[in-house]
FIVEX-57556 format. One record per residue (C-alpha): residue in three letters; chain; x, y, z. Coordinates in pm, whole numbers, plus 32768, in hexadecimal, padded with zeros to 4 digits. Each point is the difference from the previous one (the first is absolute). Layout:
% residues N
REC  rest  kette    px    py    pz
REC   ALA      A     X     Y     Z
...
% end
This chain:
% residues 427
REC  rest  kette    px    py    pz
REC   HIS      A  3247  E90A  9258
REC   LEU      A  8069  7F49  8159
REC   GLY      A  7EC7  7F27  7FF1
REC   ILE      A  7F77  800E  814A
REC   PRO      A  7E8E  801C  805B
REC   LYS      A  7FA8  813B  8006
REC   GLU      A  7F5E  7F73  8151
REC   LYS      A  8150  7FB0  8087
REC   VAL      A  8063  816B  7FF4
REC   TYR      A  7FC1  80E5  8156
REC   PHE      A  8088  817B  8037
REC   TYR      A  807B  80B4  811D
REC   ASP      A  8011  8140  803A
REC   HIS      A  8167  8067  7FD6
REC   HIS      A  8042  8090  816F
REC   LEU      A  7F49  7F13  80A5
REC   CYS      A  810C  7F31  7F67
REC   HIS      A  810A  80F3  8070
REC   CYS      A  7FA4  7FC5  8159
REC   ALA      A  7F8B  7E8C  7FFB
REC   TYR      A  8180  7FB9  7FA5
REC   ALA      A  805C  8124  80D3
REC   TYR      A  7F6C  7F53  812A
REC   PHE      A  8049  7E7F  7FE4
REC   SER      A  8133  7FE4  7F8E
REC   GLY      A  80C4  8093  8109
REC   PRO      A  800D  7FA5  8166
REC   PHE      A  7EA0  80E2  8069
REC   ASN      A  7F50  7EFE  7F56
REC   ASN      A  7EAA  7F57  8142
REC   LYS      A  8059  8153  8083
REC   LYS      A  7F4B  817F  8018
REC   ALA      A  8098  80F8  7EFF
REC   LEU      A  7FE4  8100  7F43
REC   VAL      A  8073  8004  7E8D
REC   PHE      A  800E  812F  7F0A
REC   SER      A  8029  7FD4  7EA9
REC   LEU      A  8073  814C  7F1F
REC   ASP      A  8060  800C  7E97
REC   ALA      A  7FB8  80B7  7EDB
REC   PHE      A  7E9F  7F31  7F6C
REC   GLY      A  7F4A  7ED6  8026
REC   ASP      A  7E84  7FA3  7FFD
REC   ASN      A  7FA2  8161  7FF5
REC   SER      A  80E7  8032  8167
REC   ASN      A  8147  8062  8044
REC   TYR      A  7FCE  7FDD  819A
REC   THR      A  7F5D  7F43  80FD
REC   CYS      A  8026  7F80  8144
REC   HIS      A  7F98  7E9D  809E
REC   ARG      A  7FD4  7FB1  8124
REC   PHE      A  8035  7E5E  8038
REC   GLU      A  7FD3  7F26  814E
REC   ALA      A  8005  7E84  801E
REC   LYS      A  7E67  7FD0  809E
REC   LYS      A  7F43  7E93  8033
REC   ASN      A  8101  7F93  7F14
REC   LEU      A  7FC8  80E1  7F22
REC   ILE      A  80A8  812D  7F5B
REC   LYS      A  7F40  8146  8005
REC   VAL      A  8072  8119  7F36
REC   THR      A  7F3E  8116  8041
REC   GLU      A  806F  813A  7EDD
REC   ILE      A  804F  8178  80DF
REC   VAL      A  800C  809A  7EC1
REC   ARG      A  8024  8031  7EB2
REC   GLY      A  804A  80FB  7EF1
REC   GLY      A  80BF  8042  7EA2
REC   ASN      A  8061  816A  7FFA
REC   SER      A  80FB  7FE6  80E9
REC   VAL      A  8111  80D3  7F47
REC   VAL      A  8139  7F48  8088
REC   ALA      A  808D  7ED0  7F16
REC   ARG      A  7F95  8105  7EB3
REC   LEU      A  80D9  80E3  806A
REC   TYR      A  8111  7F74  801F
REC   ARG      A  7FCB  7F42  7EBC
REC   TYR      A  7FD7  816E  7F62
REC   ILE      A  8145  8095  80A3
REC   THR      A  80C2  7EB4  7FEE
REC   LEU      A  7FA5  8061  7E4C
REC   LEU      A  8025  816F  7FF9
REC   LEU      A  8176  7FB3  80AD
REC   SER      A  8010  7F3F  7E84
REC   MET      A  7FFB  7EB2  80BA
REC   THR      A  7F05  7EC6  7FD8
REC   PRO      A  7ED9  8009  80C4
REC   SER      A  7F5B  7EDB  8060
REC   SER      A  8190  7F79  7FF9
REC   HIS      A  80CA  8110  808B
REC   GLU      A  7F8A  8069  812E
REC   TYR      A  80A2  7F66  80F9
REC   LYS      A  8154  80F8  7F35
REC   THR      A  7F42  8122  808B
REC   MET      A  7FC7  7F8B  8151
REC   GLY      A  8195  7FBA  7FE2
REC   LEU      A  8073  8158  7F94
REC   ALA      A  7F08  80C9  8119
REC   ALA      A  80F3  7F95  80E8
REC   TYR      A  8113  8100  7F7C
REC   ALA      A  7ED5  8132  8039
REC   LYS      A  8029  80C7  8125
REC   GLU      A  7EAC  806E  80AD
REC   ASN      A  8046  8185  7FF1
REC   TYR      A  802C  7FBC  7E8D
REC   PHE      A  7ECA  7F53  7F9D
REC   LYS      A  7F0D  8074  813B
REC   HIS      A  7F14  8120  7F33
REC   LEU      A  7FE1  7ED2  7EEE
REC   LEU      A  7FAA  7F47  80FD
REC   ALA      A  7F1A  80ED  806E
REC   LYS      A  7F55  8012  7EC4
REC   PHE      A  7FAF  7E79  7FE4
REC   LYS      A  7F93  7FF5  817A
REC   LYS      A  7ED7  8140  7F6A
REC   ILE      A  7F8D  7EA6  7F07
REC   GLN      A  7F72  7F26  80E6
REC   LYS      A  7FC5  7F93  819B
REC   ILE      A  7FBC  7EE6  808C
REC   VAL      A  7E82  8048  80BE
REC   ASN      A  7F36  7EE7  8075
REC   TYR      A  80D1  7EF8  7FB0
REC   LYS      A  7FD5  808F  7E96
REC   PHE      A  80D9  80AE  7F03
REC   VAL      A  7F6C  8147  7FC1
REC   PHE      A  8055  812A  7EF7
REC   ILE      A  8052  8152  80AA
REC   ASN      A  8025  8086  7E6A
REC   LYS      A  7FB6  7EF2  7F20
REC   PRO      A  80F3  803A  7E97
REC   LYS      A  7F2E  7FF4  7EDD
REC   ASP      A  80DE  7F53  7F5E
REC   THR      A  811F  7F52  8129
REC   PHE      A  8104  7FF3  7F03
REC   PHE      A  803F  8132  7F78
REC   ALA      A  7F99  80CF  8144
REC   ILE      A  812E  7F0C  8077
REC   LYS      A  80D3  8054  7EE0
REC   ASP      A  7FB8  8165  8041
REC   MET      A  8043  7FCE  8188
REC   ILE      A  8178  7FA0  7F97
REC   LYS      A  805C  80B5  7F24
REC   GLY      A  8165  809E  8029
REC   GLU      A  7FF1  7F31  811F
REC   ARG      A  8181  7F3D  8032
REC   PHE      A  7FB6  7E5C  7FBB
REC   ASP      A  8068  7F95  8185
REC   VAL      A  7F28  8127  805E
REC   VAL      A  7EE1  7F54  7F37
REC   ALA      A  8042  7EB0  809E
REC   GLY      A  8060  806C  816D
REC   ALA      A  7E93  80BF  7FFE
REC   LEU      A  7F23  7ED3  7F44
REC   GLN      A  808E  7F06  80E6
REC   ARG      A  7FCD  80B4  814A
REC   PHE      A  7EC2  8042  7F9A
REC   THR      A  7F9D  7EA5  7FFD
REC   GLU      A  808C  7FC8  814A
REC   ASP      A  7F44  80ED  809F
REC   ILE      A  7EE1  7FB7  7F81
REC   VAL      A  8000  7E78  8011
REC   LEU      A  8057  8029  812D
REC   ASP      A  7EF8  80B5  80A3
REC   TRP      A  7F28  7F3B  7F42
REC   ILE      A  805D  7EE5  809A
REC   ASN      A  8027  807C  8177
REC   LYS      A  7EA5  8090  7FE0
REC   ILE      A  7F78  7EA3  7FBD
REC   SER      A  80E5  7F82  80BB
REC   LYS      A  7FD6  80DD  8151
REC   LYS      A  7E75  7FDB  7FF0
REC   HIS      A  7FC4  7E9C  7FAF
REC   LYS      A  810D  7FB2  814F
REC   ILE      A  8096  7EF7  7EF8
REC   SER      A  81BB  7FF9  7FD9
REC   ASN      A  800C  7EFC  7F15
REC   ILE      A  7FEB  804F  7EA3
REC   CYS      A  8028  7F95  7EBC
REC   PHE      A  804B  80DA  7EFB
REC   SER      A  7FF5  7F9D  7E6F
REC   GLY      A  7FB9  80A6  7E85
REC   GLY      A  8123  80D5  7F36
REC   VAL      A  8036  8101  80EF
REC   ALA      A  8054  7EB5  814F
REC   MET      A  8131  8016  7EEE
REC   ASN      A  80A2  8100  8080
REC   VAL      A  80DD  7F84  80F2
REC   LYS      A  806D  8161  80B4
REC   THR      A  7E7C  8030  8075
REC   ASN      A  7FE7  7EC6  8073
REC   MET      A  8145  8060  80CE
REC   LEU      A  7F65  813D  80A1
REC   LEU      A  7EB5  7F11  803C
REC   ALA      A  8093  7EF9  80E6
REC   GLU      A  80DA  811C  8099
REC   SER      A  7E92  8073  804A
REC   ARG      A  7F54  8006  816D
REC   ASN      A  7E93  7FAA  7FA3
REC   ILE      A  80E2  7ED0  7F67
REC   LYS      A  807B  7ECB  809C
REC   GLN      A  804D  7F2A  7EF6
REC   LEU      A  7FB5  805E  7E71
REC   TYR      A  7FF0  7F0E  7F15
REC   VAL      A  8064  8011  7E83
REC   PRO      A  7FEA  7E91  7F45
REC   PRO      A  80C7  7FCE  7F09
REC   THR      A  7FC7  80B4  7E9C
REC   PRO      A  7EE7  80DE  8095
REC   ASP      A  7FBB  8082  7E87
REC   ASP      A  7F2C  7F29  7EF9
REC   THR      A  8102  7F16  8000
REC   SER      A  7F58  7F63  80FF
REC   LEU      A  7E5E  802E  7F94
REC   CYS      A  801D  7E78  7FA1
REC   ILE      A  804D  7F72  8151
REC   GLY      A  7F28  80EE  809A
REC   ALA      A  7EF0  7F8D  7EEF
REC   CYS      A  8010  7ED5  8085
REC   TYR      A  7FF7  8038  816D
REC   ALA      A  7EA7  8106  7F9D
REC   ALA      A  7F49  7EE5  7F86
REC   PHE      A  8071  7F32  816A
REC   LEU      A  7F2F  8130  80C0
REC   GLU      A  7EF4  7FDE  7EF7
REC   LYS      A  7FF5  7E60  8028
REC   GLN      A  805B  7FBA  8178
REC   ASN      A  7EC7  7FF1  80B2
REC   GLU      A  7F34  7F44  7E8D
REC   PHE      A  8141  7EFC  8010
REC   LYS      A  806A  7FC7  814E
REC   LEU      A  816D  8081  7FA4
REC   GLN      A  80FD  7FEB  80C9
REC   LYS      A  80F0  8139  8027
REC   PRO      A  80E1  807C  7F21
REC   LYS      A  815F  7FBD  806E
REC   LYS      A  8144  8150  804B
REC   ILE      A  80CA  8006  7ECE
REC   SER      A  8114  7FA5  80CD
REC   ASN      A  8134  8049  7EE5
REC   ALA      A  802C  80D4  7E96
REC   TYR      A  8091  7EDF  7F55
REC   LEU      A  7EEA  7F9F  7F36
REC   GLY      A  809A  7FE3  7E97
REC   PHE      A  807C  7F0A  7F24
REC   GLU      A  812E  7F3E  808D
REC   VAL      A  8146  7F7D  7F7C
REC   ASP      A  80CD  7F14  808C
REC   THR      A  81A0  7F9C  8010
REC   LYS      A  7FF0  7F11  7EF1
REC   GLN      A  7F2C  80F9  7F47
REC   VAL      A  810D  80ED  8037
REC   ILE      A  811F  7F19  7F9B
REC   ASN      A  7F59  7F63  7EA2
REC   PHE      A  7F97  8179  7FA1
REC   ILE      A  817C  8082  8033
REC   LYS      A  809B  7E92  7F6A
REC   GLU      A  7F10  8033  7ECC
REC   THR      A  7FCA  81C7  7FC6
REC   VAL      A  8163  8065  8083
REC   ASN      A  81B4  8005  7FB2
REC   THR      A  8019  7F75  8118
REC   LYS      A  81A5  8009  7FE7
REC   LYS      A  7FD1  8127  8038
REC   TYR      A  7F3C  7FDD  8138
REC   LYS      A  7FFA  7F49  8143
REC   ILE      A  7F0E  7EEE  806B
REC   ILE      A  7FFC  800A  8162
REC   ARG      A  7F25  7F18  80D1
REC   LYS      A  80A1  800D  8189
REC   ASN      A  7FD9  80C4  80F4
REC   ILE      A  7F69  80ED  7F20
REC   ASN      A  7F9A  80D9  8109
REC   LYS      A  8153  8051  8058
REC   GLU      A  80A2  8058  7EA5
REC   SER      A  7ED8  80AF  7FD1
REC   ALA      A  8036  80CF  813F
REC   ASN      A  818B  802C  7F9F
REC   LEU      A  7F9B  80A0  7EE8
REC   LEU      A  7F37  80DE  8076
REC   LEU      A  80F7  8059  810F
REC   LYS      A  80EF  8048  7EB1
REC   ASN      A  7F06  80E8  7F4F
REC   LYS      A  7F7E  7F01  7F15
REC   ILE      A  7E84  8046  7F74
REC   LEU      A  7F50  7EB9  803A
REC   ALA      A  7EA7  7FC7  7F87
REC   ARG      A  7F63  7EE6  80BF
REC   ILE      A  7EEF  7EF3  7F2A
REC   SER      A  7F9D  7EDC  80F1
REC   GLY      A  7EA4  7F73  8037
REC   ARG      A  7EB7  8061  8029
REC   ALA      A  7FCF  8184  7F4B
REC   GLU      A  7F86  8124  8102
REC   PHE      A  7E56  8096  7F72
REC   GLY      A  8011  814E  7FA7
REC   ALA      A  80BC  8135  8001
REC   ARG      A  814A  7FC2  80F1
REC   ALA      A  8111  7F26  7FBB
REC   LEU      A  802F  7F3D  8141
REC   GLY      A  810F  7F30  7FB9
REC   ASN      A  7F93  7F36  7F58
REC   ARG      A  8040  80C4  7EC7
REC   SER      A  80E2  80DA  8070
REC   ILE      A  8145  80DB  7FB8
REC   LEU      A  80C5  7FD3  8114
REC   ALA      A  8138  80E1  80AF
REC   ASN      A  80FA  8073  810A
REC   PRO      A  7EE1  80E4  8087
REC   ILE      A  814F  80E1  80BB
REC   LEU      A  80AD  809D  7E90
REC   PHE      A  7F33  80F1  7F80
REC   GLU      A  8090  7FE7  7EDC
REC   ASN      A  7F7D  7EB0  7FD6
REC   LYS      A  7EA9  80E8  7F8F
REC   ASN      A  808A  8073  7EEE
REC   LYS      A  80B8  7EEC  7F80
REC   ILE      A  7EC8  7F35  7FE8
REC   ASN      A  7F78  8136  7F2C
REC   LYS      A  80D8  800D  7F39
REC   SER      A  800D  7ED5  7F96
REC   ILE      A  7E72  7F64  8025
REC   LYS      A  7EEC  80EB  8092
REC   ASN      A  8028  815C  7F80
REC   ARG      A  7F70  8038  8111
REC   ASP      A  7FBF  81D8  8049
REC   PHE      A  812C  805D  80B5
REC   TRP      A  7F38  8089  8148
REC   MET      A  7F58  7EBC  8031
REC   PRO      A  8058  7F23  8133
REC   PHE      A  804C  7E53  7FB2
REC   ALA      A  7F12  7F43  810A
REC   ALA      A  80C8  7EFA  811E
REC   THR      A  7FCA  7EA8  80B6
REC   VAL      A  801B  7FE0  815E
REC   LEU      A  8002  7EFC  80C6
REC   GLU      A  7F32  801F  810E
REC   GLU      A  80B3  7F8B  813E
REC   HIS      A  80E8  8146  7F83
REC   SER      A  7F41  8113  7F98
REC   HIS      A  7FAD  80E5  814E
REC   LYS      A  819B  800A  7FB6
REC   TYR      A  7FAA  80D1  7ED2
REC   PHE      A  7E9E  80AC  800E
REC   LYS      A  7EFD  8077  80E8
REC   PHE      A  7EC7  7F22  7FCC
REC   ASN      A  7EA6  8083  809F
REC   GLN      A  7F44  7EDE  8000
REC   LYS      A  8041  7E8B  7FD8
REC   LYS      A  812C  7F7B  7EEF
REC   SER      A  7F21  7F1F  7F69
REC   LEU      A  7F19  811F  7F6E
REC   TYR      A  8133  805D  7F1E
REC   LYS      A  805D  7EC6  7F5D
REC   TYR      A  7F76  806C  7EC3
REC   MET      A  80B3  8135  7F9A
REC   THR      A  7EB7  80A5  8013
REC   ASN      A  8049  8103  80FC
REC   CYS      A  814B  80EC  8082
REC   VAL      A  80BC  801A  80F3
REC   ARG      A  810E  8126  80AC
REC   SER      A  8148  7F9A  800F
REC   ASN      A  80EE  8000  8180
REC   GLU      A  8135  808A  7FC1
REC   LEU      A  808F  7EA4  7FC6
REC   GLY      A  7F11  7FC1  7F09
REC   LYS      A  8061  814F  7F40
REC   VAL      A  8171  7F70  7FF6
REC   LYS      A  800D  7E5B  7FDA
REC   PHE      A  7EAA  8053  7EE8
REC   GLY      A  8080  813A  7F33
REC   ALA      A  7FC0  7F34  7ECB
REC   ALA      A  7E83  7FB7  8054
REC   ILE      A  7F66  8127  8094
REC   HIS      A  7F97  8178  7F7F
REC   PRO      A  8115  80C5  7FE9
REC   GLN      A  7F43  80F6  806E
REC   ASP      A  7F2D  7FBB  8122
REC   LYS      A  80A3  7EB3  8045
REC   THR      A  7EC1  7F3A  7FF3
REC   CYS      A  7FE2  7E91  7FAA
REC   ARG      A  7F3F  7F36  7F2C
REC   PRO      A  804E  7EC1  80D9
REC   GLN      A  7FA8  7E70  8005
REC   ILE      A  801C  7FB8  813B
REC   LEU      A  8013  7E3D  7FCF
REC   ASN      A  7FE6  7EF3  810B
REC   LYS      A  8094  7EDE  7FEC
REC   GLU      A  7EC0  7F5C  7FF3
REC   ASP      A  7FBF  80C7  7E84
REC   ASN      A  8128  7FD7  7F43
REC   LYS      A  80DD  7F07  808C
REC   ASP      A  8108  7FC4  7F19
REC   TYR      A  7FDB  8163  7F89
REC   HIS      A  801F  8086  81A3
REC   ASN      A  815C  7EFF  8002
REC   LEU      A  8088  80A6  7F0B
REC   ILE      A  7FE8  8184  80A5
REC   ASN      A  8093  7F63  8119
REC   GLU      A  8124  7F7E  7F6E
REC   PHE      A  8036  8145  7F8F
REC   GLY      A  7FC9  80B6  8156
REC   LYS      A  80C4  7EED  8094
REC   ILE      A  8145  809D  7F2A
REC   SER      A  7FA0  815A  7FED
REC   GLY      A  7F47  8046  8119
REC   VAL      A  7EDC  80AC  7F55
REC   TYR      A  7ED5  7EE6  8011
REC   GLY      A  7F46  80A5  7EC1
REC   LEU      A  8037  8026  7EA4
REC   LEU      A  7FCB  80F4  7ED3
REC   ASN      A  7E9E  7F5E  7F52
REC   THR      A  7F75  808E  7EA9
REC   SER      A  7F29  7F3C  7F1E
REC   PHE      A  80B9  7EFF  7F0F
REC   ASN      A  7F6C  80C8  7EBE
REC   VAL      A  8056  810C  7EFA
REC   HIS      A  7F61  815C  806F
REC   GLY      A  7EAA  8016  7FAF
REC   LYS      A  7FC2  7E5B  7F8D
REC   PRO      A  7F55  7F03  80D5
REC   ILE      A  80DF  7F5E  8116
REC   VAL      A  80B2  7EC4  7F8E
REC   ASN      A  7F1E  7EC8  8034
REC   ASN      A  80A6  7EFF  7F39
REC   LEU      A  8147  7F59  7F5B
REC   LYS      A  7FB9  808F  7ECD
REC   ASP      A  7FE3  8184  804F
% end
């Protein structure tokens, strides 16, 4: 129906696409690295580890392990459903809820989860395999509090994923790690991986789930054809602003045509200074500028922005548009050169620019980013912004910092909850 000849259609393995995307898009491109993928399922597998390295002007890929019986992603999916949320969509809500659980309350349930599966020789191995995982879990959590269930699930996920990746990293003596697949969206697990002694650098690419397989397939095609056509090695992705573009003229014309300009004021001069002053007054701003960001994380060009100091701003955004669950945090964008004042980093700050990892707040960060960190465990899922990636957005935050003393903003996606991030002017 697309009119494309069959001989022009190529198929690439689901997990190779995950791994190729994670490797080539980031800082380890053309270097030695271990690349892990972990998800619910794809092409008869749900976990792999590949070794990538440059050899004689070629990128050599060696598969270390592959399997299809990991319970992690499916367990997360089933429990999200059993907590009356939407599976394959609301797993992040389960993760956010987990922080409210006390270990003393969930350790008995965690012990039950750990009797299901463990890591043996790089593989996920069943200890007691349920006949039907969904109903076995349903019975297992019956009568348990919702936060206890989420807490036990998150800890199980963290423990088994860290055990798996650390064992392979230690054995192969490679500390540059890439992580992809749906489970790599679990930013709390990623934070613990970044803190691990065996891992020098952890790179999680923008939107590591199936959304990015389209890019991964291109990289996988390169791997297959690199020798045959003497292809140049692909470049890494320098930033996530890969989408639809708008310019100032389009915006002005659109506003004049569709908005009652008697009610609204168009400001064109010193826009970032004007915006910073509004933010300081705790006004909520929506920003659409330049090219849209690729993936699930709003990175400033299609974002709702607010003063991160006042916790009430979180409630204001929720009541007016987002309708997020009361226990869920928003995120923050922080200027790279000031970020050490607020957060504790275990690796290069450049590895935190896509909101794919969490960090722990220090005492100042807990105060200055009260509306943009998790209210319970005080972690943050930051976009650490350098000037080269987005000069105009950087300038806005810098202007806010000059008058507030805080060089960061609350940043959440510009969309109604459950809908895609705003893309064009009509959206």
